[in-house]
N, C-alpha and C positions, 0 to 999 in steps of 0.2 A: 752946641756943646760937643766936644770931642771926647773919645774914650781911649784909654790905654789898655793894650793887651800884651801880656808877657807869655812867651812859650818857653818852657824849661829855663827859667832864669837862674842859670847855674853860676854866674859870675857876679861879684858884688857891684860891678859897674852898671848892671841892669837896674839896681836899686838907686843909684846916684841920680837917675832921671826923676826920682820922686823926692829928692831932698828939699825941694821948694814947691809950694802950691802954684798952680797955673790957672789963671782966671778962665781960660777957654777950655779947660779939661775937667770933665766930671770927676768927682771924688771916688767913684767906684772904679777899681782897677781889676781887670780880669786876668787871672793867672791860670794857665793850663800847664800842669807839671806832674811829674812823678813824685810820690811821697819820698821823703828822705832828708838828709841834713842840708842839702843845698836849698830846698824849698823852705825848710825851717829857718835857715840863716836869712833868706830873702825876706820872709815875713817878720822876723825879729828886727831887721833894720827899718822896715816900714813902721813898725810899732815904736821904735826909738824916735823916728822923725815925728810921729804923731804926739809923743809924750814930752818932747824936749821943752824946756822953759822958754827959750827964745825962738820965735817964729815957728810954732808947731804947725804941722800939716794936719789934714783930716782925711787921709786916704783910707778907703774901705775895700780891702781886698776881697774878691769873690773868687774862691779857689775851686777849680775842677781838677780832680786827680785823674791821671791817665794810667 
């Protein structure tokens, strides 16, 4: 099983890699970032993917603030 790590995911394109579940990727997503609106937006998009009615994902962000 592979894992995904995001370092300072300041652009929404970083989240687009999570719009669909990947069978070979663990649901835990490691995020290393500074607190702020960019991190908040990143996590909000992940939550939208997880809660959508059609093909929801099950990403579980593990955030470490820098």
